[in-house]
N, C-alpha and C positions, 0 to 999 in steps of 0.2 A: 469159151462162153457159149451157151445155147443160143441158136438163132431162131427167130420166128420165121414164118413163111412170107411175111409182108415185105414188099419191095420198098426200099427207101432210096429215092432218086437224088438228083442234085439239088432239088428245091423241096425239101420235106415240109409237110404240114402247111402248105401254101394256099389252101382254100381261105375264103374270107374269114378272118379270125374272130369276128364278133357278129354272127348272123342275127342277133337280136337288136343290134344297134348299127345297122349296115349303111354306110355311105359308099358311093362309087369310087371316091378318090382315096383309095387305100393302096399302100405299097408295102407288101410283105417282104421282110428283110431276112428270112430264113435262108440257109444255104451255106456256102463256103466262106469262112472268115479267117483272117490271119490270127494266129494264136501263139501265146508264149506263157511260160511259167517263170516268175521272178520273185526275188525277195520283196517284202512289202514296201520297203523304202527305195527300191531300185527304179530308175527311169528306163523304160523299154523303148528303144528306137528302131529295133529290127526284130523280125520274126523268122523263126526257122521251121515253122510247121503251120498246118491249117487244121481247122476243126469244122465239123458239120453242125451248125446251129439249127434247131434248139436242143441238141443232145449233149448232156454233160460229159466231160472228158473221161469219166470213169466208165462210161457205157461204150459198148462195141459200135453202136451206130454213129458215134461221134467221129470215128476214125482214129481215136487216140488209144483209149483203154490200155491193154497189156499191163494190167496191175497198177494203173495210174492211181496215185493217192496224193492229194494236196496236203502239204505240211503246214503247220500252224504259223510258221514265219514266212509263208509264201502267198502270192496272189496270182490270179489268172488275169491275163490281158487279152482282150478280144478287139479286133479292128477290121473294118471293111469300108470300101469305097463304093459309091453308087452315083448314078447320074439322075438328075431331075430336070424335067422340061417345064415350060411355062404353064401348061394346062394342069400340072400336078400341084401347083402352089396357089392357094386361094385366100390367104390372109392369116389364118390361124393354123399352124402346123404343130402336131403333137406326135411324140414318140411314145409308143406303147410297149411295155414288157409284160408278158404273161406271168413270169416268175423268174427270179434270179436268186440262187442260193449262195450265200446267206445275206451278204451285204455287198453293195456295189456303188461305184462312182461312175458317172456318165459324162463323156466329153463329146462335143459336136463341133466339127471344124476347129479343133484344138482348143475350144473354150469349154470350161466346166459348166454343165447345165443342170446337174442335180444328182441326188443320191437316194438310196432306199435301203432300209433295214427290214429284214423279214424275208425268208426264202420261199414263201408259198403263195403270196398274194400279188395281184396285178398292180402296176403303177404306171402313171402317165407323166411325161415331162414336156412342157411347152418349149419348142425350139424355133418359134416364129422369127426371133431376132437373129438366129444363127444360120438358118437354112438359106440356101441360095440356088440359083439356076446353075446347071452344069454339075461338076464333080463335088460331092460332099463326102466327108469322112466321119464315121461313127466309131467311137472307142469306148469300151466298157472294161473297168477294172473291178474284179470280184475278190471278196475275202470270205473265208468260211472257217469258223472255229468250232462248229458242231456244239458239243456240250459246254465248252468253255465260255461261250458267249451268253449263255442263259436264255437265248432266243429260241424260236420255233425250230424243231428239228424232226418231229414226227417219229418214224420208225428207223431213222438212221442212227448208227452207233459205230464208233471206232472199233469196238470189240464185237463185230457182227457175229450172229449165230442164233439159232432158235427163232424167236419172234422178232429179232433185231436184224436189220439188213445193212448192206454195204452203203456207207455214206457217199453222197455225191455233192458236186459243187458247180457253181457257175450258172450260165443261162440254160434253162431246161424247159421253157415254154416259148411259144412264138414271140417274135419281135416284129413290130410293124410301125409304119408311119401313116398318119392320116391328116389330110388337109381339108379345112372347111372355111366357109366365109366368116368374116368378122361378125356380121349380123347373122347369127346362127344359134341353133339349139345346142347347148352344152350337155344337158342331161334331162332325162324324163323318168317318171315312175309309173308303174302299172299296178293297180289294185283291183281285184275282182271280187264280186259278191255273188256267190252261187245261189243264195236264197232268192234274190231279186233278179238274177240272171243279168247282171249289169257289170260294166267295167269303167273304172275311173282312171283317166290319163292326166297327169300333171307334168308341167315342164317349168324350167327356170327362165324361159324366154319371155321378154317384156312386151312383145307385140302379138298380134293375132297369128294363130297357127291353124292350118287346114288339116283335118284328119280324114282319111279315107280308109274304110274297113272293107275287106273282101272275104267272101266265102267261096273258096276256090277261085275261079276267074270272075265271079259275079261281084259287082260293087253293091254293098248292102247299106252302107252309111257314108255320108259325106257332109261334114259340117265344119264351121270355124269356131274357135274358142280362144279365150285369153286366160292363160295360167292353168286352168283345170276344166275338164269336161267329164260328165258322167253319161255314158252311152247305155240306153235302155233298149233291149232287143231280146228276142226269144233265142238267146245264144244256147247252143248245145253245151252241156257241162263236160269238162275234161275229166278223164279218169284213165287208169291203165287199161280198162276195158273199152274205153272210147276216147282215145287221145286226140280229141278235136281241137285244132288250132285255127285261129283267124289271123290272116295277114293284115297289116295296116301300114300306112305311110303317114309321116308328119312332114308338112311342106310349109315354108314361110314365103312371104311375098318377095323376099330377097333372093329366093331361088334355092335355099337350103332344103335338102330332102333326106329323110331317114326312113329306111324300111325296117319293119319289125313284125312282131306277132304276139299274140297272147292266147292263153287258154283260161276259161272261166272255171274256177274251182275254189273250194274253201276247206280248211282243216280245222278241227276242233276237238272238244271233249264233251261227252254226254253221259247220261246214266241209263242203264238198261232196266228192264222190268224187275230184275232181281236186286237192283240197287248197286250194281257193279259199274264203275266208271269205264267208259269205252272211248277209244280213239274214233274220230269221225272223218269221213270224206264227203263233202257236199251235204252235210247235215245228217248223214246216215252212218250207222256202225260200219267200220271197215277194218278188216284184219290185214295189217301190213305184213306181208309174207315175203321176206327178202334174203339177201346174201351180203355178207361182208366183203367189200372190195378194197384191197390194199392199193390197187392201181400201179403195180410194178410189172415190168416187162423184162424178159431175159436179155434182150439186146439193147434196151433203152432205159432200163431202171425206171425212174419216175415218169419218163416220157414215152407215150405210146407211139408206134411207128407211123400211124396215119389213120385217116378216117375209116378206111376199110376194116381195120382191126377193131375199132370202137364199135362199128355197126355190127360186125360179126359177133362180138362178145355180148353186147346188149341184146341182140336178137336171140342168141342162144338162151340167155336167162329168161327172156320173155316167152320163148317157145317151151321152156321147162315149167312154165306156170308161175314164175315169181312175179310179183308186182312192185318190188322195192329193192333198191340198192343202197346199202350203207357205205358211203364213201369215207373210208377209214383213215383218219389222221393225215389227210392231204387234200389239196384242191386240184381240179383238172382245168385244162383250157376251156374257154367258153363253148367251143363246139361240142364237147362231151355232154354238157347239160342240154344243149340244143337237140342232140340225138335222143336223150332221155325224154325230152318234151315230145318229140315226134313219134318215137317208138311206143311210149306209154309206160314209163317206170317212175314211180315216186322215188325221191332221193332223200335219205337221211344224211345230212352233210355235217361231218365232224369239223370242229376247229382243230388246229394243229398244236400238239403238246410241246412243251419246252421246259425251261428251268435248269436247275443244276443236275448233278448225278443222282439218280433215284436210289433210295434206300430200299432194297428188296424186302426186308423185313416189314418196313412201314407200308409199302404200297401193294404188296402181294401176299406175304405169308400171314400177317395178322388179319387182313380182311378175309382171307380164306377160312380162318378160324372164327369169323363172325365179329371181329373187332373193327370199329370205325373210329375216325378221328376228326375233330373239328378242323376245317380247312382255313381257319383264321391263324393257325399255327404254321407260319410260312416256313420255318426251319424244318419241320417234320416232313413237308412235301417238297423240300429243296427249292423253295421260292423266296429265299431271303433277298435276292437281288432286285431292288426296285426297278432298275432298268429293264430287266426281263419281264416284270409284271406290266410295266408301261408298254413294252413292245407287244405283249399279248393283247392289251386293250386297243392298241393301234391296229393290230391284225383283225380284231373283232370288228372294228369300224369298217375296215377295208372289205372284209367278207360280206358284211351286211349291205354295203354299198354296191359292190360290183356284181353280186349274185342276186340282188333283190328282185329282179323281174322274171327270173326263170320259173316257169309254171311247175316244173317237176319237184322243186325243193319243198318238202313238207315239214321238215324238222331240222333244228340245229342241235348238234351234240356238242356241248361246251367242254366237258372234261371226260376223259376216259381212264378208268381204273386208277385214279389218283395221280396220274402222271402230271406233275407240275400243277396240281390243283390248288386253287386259292379263291377265297371269297365267292364261292359258287352261287350262293343265294343272291348276293348283290349283283353279280354279273348277269345272272338269269333275269333279274328285274330290269336291268339295263337293256338287255337284248329284247325283252318283251316290249319295253317302251319304244324301242327303235323299230321293231317289227312285230306287230300284234296279229299278223296273218298266218303265222306258222307255229307249230308245236316246239317245245324245248325239252330236251333231255339234259338236265343240268349236270348229272353225275352218272355216267354210264358204267355200270358194273359194281363199283365198290365205293365206300366212304359216302354213302347216302347221308345227307345232312338233316333229315327229318321230314315227317309227313306234311308239315305245313310249309316247307321251304323249297320244294321242287314240284314240278307239274306231273311227274310220273315216277313210278318205281321201276328202275331199270336194272335188270339182272343179267349177270354173265354166269352161265352154268356149264361146266365141262365135266367135272368129276363127280359131282354130287347129284342126287335125284332131282329131276325137274319138278317144280311146284309153283303154285301161285300163293304168295303170302297174303295174309289179311292186311289190307291197306286201303285207305279211302281214295287213293289215286289210281289211275290206269296202271296196269302192270304189263311190262313188256320184257321179252326175253331178247335183249339186244346183242347177245352173243351166245351161241351154243353149237354143239356138234364138233367140228374140227377133226372129222374122221380122215385118216390118211391112207394112201395106197401108193407105193413106189412103183413107177414104171421105168425100168432101167433104160438108159440112153436118153431119157427126157428129164433128168434131174440135175440140179446144180452140183451136187456132191454125191457120188455113188456110195460113200462110206458114212455119211451123216444124214440123219433124217429126224424131223420133229413133227409130231402130231399128237393129238390127245387120245386117240385110239387107233391102232394100226391094223390094216387088213392086207391080205396077200393077193386077193383076186377081186375082179369086178363083181362076181356073184356074191362073195362074202360082204363086200362093201354095200351093195344094194340091199342085201338082206338086212344088214344092220340099220341102214337108213329107213327102210320100211318100218322096222320096229320103233325107231326113234320118232318118226313122224306120226305114225298111226296109233301106237300104243302109249307114247309118252307126251307128245305135243298136242295131238288132237283132243284128248279128254280135258286138257287144261283150258280150252277155248270157252266152254260153257261155265267154267269156274272163274273166268274173268281175264284170261290172257288176251291182250289186244294186238300183239305183234310178236313175230319171231324172226331173228336174223341168223342164218346159218353161216358158219365159218368154213370155207370161204370160196370166192370165185375161182381163183387160180393158186397153184403152188407159188411160193416166193422163196427162192434160194433153198435153205434147208427145211423150210416149213412146207411140207408136202400134203397139206390137207385141202387142196383145191378140187373143184369139180372138173378142172381141166389142168393140164400140166403147165409149167412155167413158160415153156416155149409155145404154148397154145396149139400143140400138135396133136395131143391125145386127150379125148374127152373120157373121163373115168366113169361117168354115170350117164346112162342112156337118156336122151331127151324125153321120150314118151314115158319112161318109167318115172322120172322125176315129176313130169306133168301130172301123172295119175295120183301121186302122193299129194301134190299141192291142190289138186282138184278136190280131194277129200277134206282138206283143211278149209277150203273155200265153202264147200257145202255145209260144213259144221258152222262156220262163221255166219253164213247167211240166215241161220236160225235166230240170231240175236235180234231182239227188238228193243227199241227205246221205250222208256217209261212214258 
């Protein structure tokens, strides 16, 4: 397996796991755990190996790998001990999991404390009654059936190849414990208003809360409120061009304290002087120019090796002149979104696809020929299982809840290319009611459900000419490009490669990209194109159409070259004026 350059020590991803909801009393549980594979109904009392959490056993960084594959009649068992001292326990103690694929049961000090279905979303378990001073033991048992469960699986496939990747299982995001006072703030919500340059903070706390807002080191606001407060101030607006963030603290008289931050911005839709609908940022036309990001790493699969890797990759994209990342069919740990907030990249966040085995003719071949199908036909889209549909709605609620406060997230993509699609209009309405601050791409790519039923026309174009169809909605090119170039020694498989158009050299690739961006995409902006998302950030296994190789060792496109192309798109987009 290819290795990245990033060092993974004994305690990986151990920075504060939730910088937007930060308390001091946090104990990160990443590192070495006891590990075993057993039959589903087998009781495991001894362990013959260890694993490095939070890397899945299929990945090299886990210390397992070597072709590891979980069988359908097996489970993964994780266990570790840790010591707790008096100052670590404050009344309410919660166990947090960033993500565990696909289902899990959790035991604390030999007592069952909870479970979770869905392999991509965070979850929290209250262990206040089970936790104790001194030695504690945490045990997690995981089950993963990929397609058979009809649950979320994303790009994982037992028959990996092309655009489908190696399946993984078990714990793959950080695990941590947090303790807070009984009289404390459990949750809070941030909503910003760019037009009035204000921010509204609401909490579930029943008593007065003191909020202090900082600009750098300077304290600019300090006030008390009960339930909700709207802060009016001449806040600088957040954008990729000016990623201005304001730190703040929430403090109760009981001594509970949370550190957080916000950026003031708004997203919307407006009409230009030619009657074309446009996407807006802070009330002005904004061309979302981005890259599709699968979020796979050669030595960690779905888990990045550390903060340095995230910062390097996002900074590379920003330096190339991109302003948007489409996070494709997965979620990341909270810190990834934190760095998008800080560096200044808007995020189009996909929900994670699932359901039964996809029918290629239904979801790919027929749409390519121009046919679309009503997504109330569950069988057509392999969504007959009500349990799977219910789990998708559970995941929807979890995504909207846990990612609600991040400044960078501008758009929710609900379904992609018909994969497990169902009731997209109704779900879009539901999402809009739960979160009216962001844009929604109901159906990205294919099986558009009609001009009155979605907020935008979302196109995937690889083989056919780029165009802007006549449509009353904003038109976005949510996938295009996919140009590939093989760099021997830095590919997953020297004999297999997938890409939409293949090139042999950097010069040939860059020449093709110049033509694509300046001759094909740029003219579409004045015709109504509101966004474009190039495929993709990095190679992933056999799919070698990345701007950088799978091991992140070789950049295929020069930074300044890409920046010059994106600058021309930005100049063209800046000519757009609202009616």
